[in-house]
N, CA, C and O of each residue as an XYZ file, in Angstrom:
408
protein
N      78.178    -30.109    -25.737
C      77.417    -28.955    -25.397
C      76.212    -29.350    -24.512
O      75.462    -30.260    -24.863
N      76.035    -28.688    -23.403
C      75.005    -28.987    -22.493
C      73.637    -28.480    -22.947
O      73.529    -27.641    -23.841
N      72.643    -28.990    -22.332
C      71.233    -28.539    -22.674
C      71.055    -27.048    -22.457
O      70.394    -26.361    -23.235
N      71.685    -26.545    -21.337
C      71.530    -25.176    -20.991
C      72.224    -24.261    -22.073
O      71.704    -23.207    -22.438
N      73.419    -24.721    -22.563
C      74.142    -23.988    -23.605
C      73.327    -23.997    -24.861
O      73.224    -22.953    -25.504
N      72.733    -25.109    -25.264
C      71.904    -25.155    -26.449
C      70.710    -24.220    -26.403
O      70.380    -23.527    -27.366
N      70.070    -24.233    -25.222
C      68.941    -23.281    -25.048
C      69.364    -21.880    -25.142
O      68.678    -21.084    -25.783
N      70.501    -21.498    -24.519
C      71.028    -20.155    -24.545
C      71.369    -19.681    -26.004
O      71.076    -18.563    -26.427
N      72.028    -20.662    -26.738
C      72.365    -20.343    -28.123
C      71.070    -20.164    -29.014
O      70.971    -19.239    -29.822
N      70.123    -21.074    -28.820
C      68.920    -20.998    -29.599
C      68.110    -19.745    -29.286
O      67.556    -19.117    -30.188
N      68.041    -19.376    -27.974
C      67.289    -18.186    -27.574
C      67.924    -16.918    -28.119
O      67.214    -15.989    -28.503
N      69.238    -16.865    -28.157
C      69.979    -15.771    -28.729
C      69.739    -15.637    -30.204
O      69.553    -14.525    -30.698
N      69.738    -16.686    -30.894
C      69.445    -16.696    -32.347
C      68.007    -16.147    -32.573
O      67.802    -15.270    -33.412
N      67.052    -16.658    -31.836
C      65.705    -16.181    -31.925
C      65.580    -14.705    -31.635
O      64.858    -13.993    -32.333
N      66.292    -14.223    -30.586
C      66.328    -12.811    -30.220
C      66.866    -11.984    -31.310
O      66.302    -10.934    -31.616
N      67.975    -12.415    -31.945
C      68.512    -11.624    -33.063
C      67.535    -11.527    -34.181
O      67.352    -10.449    -34.746
N      66.890    -12.627    -34.529
C      65.891    -12.612    -35.579
C      64.696    -11.699    -35.284
O      64.266    -10.927    -36.141
N      64.164    -11.802    -34.047
C      63.041    -10.866    -33.681
C      63.461     -9.467    -33.625
O      62.650     -8.591    -33.926
N      64.743     -9.153    -33.241
C      65.225     -7.812    -33.219
C      65.287     -7.198    -34.570
O      64.906     -6.044    -34.771
N      65.802     -8.026    -35.564
C      65.886     -7.523    -36.959
C      64.404     -7.314    -37.526
O      64.113     -6.343    -38.225
N      63.574     -8.225    -37.193
C      62.187     -8.064    -37.640
C      61.539     -6.813    -37.071
O      60.815     -6.102    -37.768
N      61.811     -6.547    -35.776
C      61.230     -5.316    -35.181
C      61.788     -4.110    -35.820
O      61.043     -3.168    -36.088
N      63.120     -4.076    -36.095
C      63.680     -2.873    -36.790
C      63.125     -2.672    -38.133
O      62.968     -1.545    -38.603
N      62.813     -3.799    -38.784
C      62.222     -3.719    -40.140
C      60.798     -3.128    -40.030
O      60.398     -2.335    -40.882
N      60.081     -3.485    -39.051
C      58.729     -2.861    -38.816
C      58.833     -1.376    -38.404
O      58.003     -0.560    -38.807
N      59.848     -1.037    -37.606
C      60.059      0.332    -37.248
C      60.411      1.203    -38.429
O      60.011      2.364    -38.508
N      61.187      0.608    -39.373
C      61.533      1.374    -40.528
C      60.290      1.668    -41.450
O      60.331      2.595    -42.259
N      59.261      0.918    -41.324
C      58.059      1.151    -42.098
C      57.143      2.220    -41.405
O      56.204      2.729    -42.016
N      57.437      2.530    -40.157
C      56.589      3.485    -39.390
C      56.520      4.857    -40.027
O      55.419      5.389    -40.171
N      57.624      5.459    -40.414
C      57.515      6.837    -41.042
C      56.597      6.910    -42.232
O      55.800      7.839    -42.364
N      56.713      5.911    -43.112
C      55.831      5.884    -44.286
C      54.334      5.781    -43.948
O      53.471      6.428    -44.541
N      54.097      4.919    -42.949
C      52.725      4.766    -42.511
C      52.118      6.021    -41.893
O      50.961      6.377    -42.120
N      52.987      6.684    -41.082
C      52.536      7.897    -40.422
C      52.285      8.987    -41.474
O      51.273      9.687    -41.452
N      53.223      9.096    -42.369
C      53.097     10.088    -43.446
C      51.865      9.885    -44.306
O      51.188     10.859    -44.635
N      51.547      8.641    -44.684
C      50.338      8.326    -45.425
C      49.061      8.664    -44.673
O      48.128      9.225    -45.247
N      49.016      8.318    -43.368
C      47.889      8.627    -42.566
C      47.681     10.110    -42.455
O      46.565     10.592    -42.646
N      48.729     10.851    -42.151
C      48.656     12.285    -42.020
C      48.262     12.982    -43.333
O      47.562     13.996    -43.319
N      48.707     12.441    -44.436
C      48.339     13.018    -45.746
C      46.810     12.943    -45.905
O      46.159     13.942    -46.212
N      46.273     11.786    -45.699
C      44.793     11.633    -45.911
C      44.015     12.298    -44.820
O      42.863     12.673    -45.040
N      44.591     12.465    -43.640
C      43.884     13.169    -42.576
C      43.744     14.674    -42.881
O      42.734     15.289    -42.537
N      44.763     15.258    -43.528
C      44.777     16.695    -43.859
C      44.274     16.999    -45.265
O      44.156     18.160    -45.655
N      43.986     15.964    -46.007
C      43.648     16.187    -47.453
C      42.359     16.958    -47.532
O      41.362     16.614    -46.896
N      42.396     18.036    -48.344
C      41.213     18.876    -48.620
C      40.577     18.441    -49.858
O      41.126     18.684    -50.933
N      39.398     17.780    -49.796
C      38.772     17.290    -51.028
C      38.122     18.397    -51.860
O      37.663     19.413    -51.338
N      38.102     18.156    -53.186
C      37.428     19.115    -54.015
C      35.939     18.888    -53.891
O      35.501     17.852    -53.390
N      35.155     19.860    -54.349
C      33.665     19.695    -54.263
C      33.129     18.475    -54.939
O      32.079     17.965    -54.547
N      33.844     17.967    -55.987
C      33.337     16.788    -56.661
C      33.931     15.515    -56.200
O      33.709     14.462    -56.797
N      34.738     15.594    -55.071
C      35.373     14.366    -54.612
C      34.426     13.433    -53.890
O      33.447     13.871    -53.285
N      34.706     12.210    -53.952
C      33.896     11.170    -53.266
C      34.300     11.125    -51.829
O      35.350     10.559    -51.522
N      33.532     11.687    -50.920
C      33.896     11.777    -49.507
C      33.882     10.445    -48.797
O      34.644     10.242    -47.852
N      33.041      9.540    -49.227
C      33.028      8.171    -48.672
C      34.362      7.471    -48.938
O      34.873      6.779    -48.058
N      34.948      7.642    -50.157
C      36.191      7.042    -50.405
C      37.318      7.673    -49.625
O      38.248      6.982    -49.209
N      37.252      8.971    -49.419
C      38.258      9.688    -48.632
C      38.146      9.102    -47.164
O      39.175      8.788    -46.566
N      36.962      8.962    -46.614
C      36.839      8.401    -45.267
C      37.400      6.984    -45.188
O      38.046      6.597    -44.214
N      37.131      6.234    -46.239
C      37.713      4.855    -46.286
C      39.254      4.878    -46.241
O      39.876      4.112    -45.506
N      39.849      5.773    -47.042
C      41.314      5.882    -47.059
C      41.825      6.304    -45.655
O      42.808      5.751    -45.162
N      41.180      7.243    -45.047
C      41.629      7.691    -43.757
C      41.536      6.534    -42.674
O      42.458      6.338    -41.883
N      40.450      5.831    -42.680
C      40.309      4.758    -41.758
C      41.235      3.506    -42.059
O      41.689      2.785    -41.170
N      41.454      3.336    -43.370
C      42.307      2.238    -43.763
C      43.768      2.478    -43.275
O      44.421      1.576    -42.749
N      44.237      3.702    -43.468
C      45.586      4.042    -43.053
C      45.675      4.120    -41.580
O      46.729      3.785    -41.039
N      44.658      4.536    -40.873
C      44.656      4.484    -39.425
C      44.761      3.085    -38.867
O      45.540      2.822    -37.951
N      43.966      2.185    -39.432
C      44.006      0.759    -38.981
C      45.370      0.166    -39.274
O      45.940     -0.507    -38.414
N      45.919      0.399    -40.484
C      47.256     -0.069    -40.820
C      48.321      0.407    -39.844
O      49.160     -0.373    -39.392
N      48.278      1.680    -39.530
C      49.211      2.304    -38.618
C      49.039      1.718    -37.162
O      50.026      1.453    -36.476
N      47.789      1.534    -36.733
C      47.601      0.999    -35.402
C      48.093     -0.434    -35.304
O      48.690     -0.802    -34.292
N      47.866     -1.249    -36.314
C      48.401     -2.632    -36.254
C      49.889     -2.706    -36.400
O      50.508     -3.623    -35.861
N      50.505     -1.759    -37.123
C      51.949     -1.706    -37.169
C      52.532     -1.349    -35.860
O      53.569     -1.904    -35.498
N      51.938     -0.455    -35.111
C      52.411     -0.104    -33.795
C      52.209     -1.316    -32.766
O      53.049     -1.574    -31.904
N      51.076     -2.004    -32.925
C      50.884     -3.145    -32.118
C      51.909     -4.250    -32.368
O      52.393     -4.904    -31.445
N      52.224     -4.432    -33.674
C      53.233     -5.463    -34.025
C      54.602     -5.074    -33.425
O      55.310     -5.930    -32.894
N      54.958     -3.825    -33.508
C      56.272     -3.353    -32.969
C      56.280     -3.562    -31.472
O      57.277     -4.040    -30.930
N      55.251     -3.235    -30.815
C      55.208     -3.465    -29.251
C      55.239     -4.921    -28.986
O      55.972     -5.362    -28.101
N      54.456     -5.725    -29.731
C      54.427     -7.133    -29.443
C      55.738     -7.842    -29.681
O      56.147     -8.676    -28.873
N      56.397     -7.531    -30.761
C      57.678     -8.097    -31.115
C      58.745     -7.693    -30.074
O      59.602     -8.498    -29.708
N      58.675     -6.439    -29.610
C      59.607     -5.925    -28.569
C      59.425     -6.724    -27.287
O      60.399     -7.170    -26.681
N      58.183     -6.902    -26.879
C      57.865     -7.651    -25.640
C      58.309     -9.093    -25.790
O      58.916     -9.635    -24.866
N      58.034     -9.735    -26.912
C      58.425    -11.118    -27.151
C      59.982    -11.232    -27.103
O      60.516    -12.169    -26.509
N      60.662    -10.314    -27.704
C      62.140    -10.306    -27.700
C      62.689    -10.193    -26.268
O      63.599    -10.930    -25.889
N      62.156     -9.309    -25.517
C      62.611     -9.147    -24.119
C      62.302    -10.388    -23.293
O      63.130    -10.798    -22.479
N      61.181    -10.972    -23.471
C      60.784    -12.219    -22.720
C      61.771    -13.375    -23.043
O      62.254    -14.063    -22.143
N      62.048    -13.562    -24.334
C      62.911    -14.636    -24.726
C      64.333    -14.332    -24.288
O      65.046    -15.252    -23.886
N      64.788    -13.054    -24.350
C      66.128    -12.718    -23.912
C      66.355    -12.977    -22.436
O      67.437    -13.386    -22.016
N      65.291    -12.724    -21.643
C      65.395    -12.926    -20.194
C      65.572    -14.372    -19.806
O      66.170    -14.672    -18.773
N      65.060    -15.271    -20.617
C      65.238    -16.687    -20.467
C      64.370    -17.231    -19.347
O      63.325    -16.679    -19.001
N      64.854    -18.347    -18.791
C      64.124    -19.003    -17.702
C      63.642    -20.318    -18.082
O      63.807    -20.703    -19.239
N      63.031    -21.084    -17.173
C      62.631    -22.457    -17.448
C      61.540    -22.558    -18.497
O      61.453    -23.566    -19.197
N      60.701    -21.528    -18.622
C      59.649    -21.586    -19.636
C      60.196    -21.455    -21.064
O      59.625    -21.999    -22.009
N      61.276    -20.747    -21.203
C      61.982    -20.659    -22.517
C      62.711    -21.886    -22.789
O      62.760    -22.323    -23.939
N      63.291    -22.486    -21.802
C      64.047    -23.734    -21.961
C      63.083    -24.867    -22.405
O      63.424    -25.678    -23.266
N      61.898    -24.902    -21.811
C      60.933    -25.836    -22.211
C      60.311    -25.627    -23.565
O      59.843    -26.558    -24.221
N      60.321    -24.325    -23.976
C      59.755    -23.913    -25.282
C      60.738    -24.308    -26.342
O      60.334    -24.901    -27.342
N      62.025    -24.010    -26.181
C      62.968    -24.238    -27.212
C      63.532    -25.672    -27.269
O      63.868    -26.162    -28.347
N      63.634    -26.333    -26.121
C      64.116    -27.691    -26.054
C      63.345    -28.444    -24.999
O      63.777    -28.567    -23.853
N      62.166    -28.959    -25.415
C      61.278    -29.671    -24.395
C      62.038    -30.867    -23.840
O      62.889    -31.446    -24.515
N      61.729    -31.220    -22.631
C      62.343    -32.389    -21.989
C      61.853    -33.634    -22.698
O      60.691    -33.738    -23.092
N      62.766    -34.571    -22.848
C      62.412    -35.852    -23.478
C      61.778    -36.741    -22.464
O      61.845    -36.452    -21.269
N      61.131    -37.871    -22.909
C      60.475    -38.811    -21.943
C      61.503    -39.452    -21.028
O      61.180    -39.769    -19.883
N      62.712    -39.651    -21.485
C      63.711    -40.277    -20.692
C      64.151    -39.398    -19.541
O      64.388    -39.890    -18.438
N      64.268    -38.057    -19.794
C      64.707    -37.160    -18.711
C      63.573    -36.879    -17.718
O      63.851    -36.521    -16.574
N      62.298    -37.030    -18.121
C      61.215    -36.786    -17.190
C      60.899    -38.014    -16.355
O      60.364    -37.882    -15.255
N      61.214    -39.203    -16.847
C      60.917    -40.448    -16.093
C      62.013    -40.778    -15.044
O      61.756    -41.546    -14.117
N      63.186    -40.225    -15.178
C      64.257    -40.532    -14.233
C      64.377    -39.528    -13.172
O      65.237    -39.651    -12.300
């Protein structure tokens, strides 16, 4: 098996792993959106602790924002690795000293 074939095989394995990870993050998106919207629309009682409600709203907003950032980042990383190129070849299978000196 040539070096190029090994890099192609390795990159495809990494792409499949990142794709499954991305789908796993996407599957968590509806629950996060639902939780955020629940606390956004929550009508507190007169005796409710409003500071705690604000904390819950901001906590769910931050969690949702980072989930979306993770989904976008994983998608971009997957596309970059799938596209391949010399930088991916050097990342997955760096040249040995023997191949660089000759």
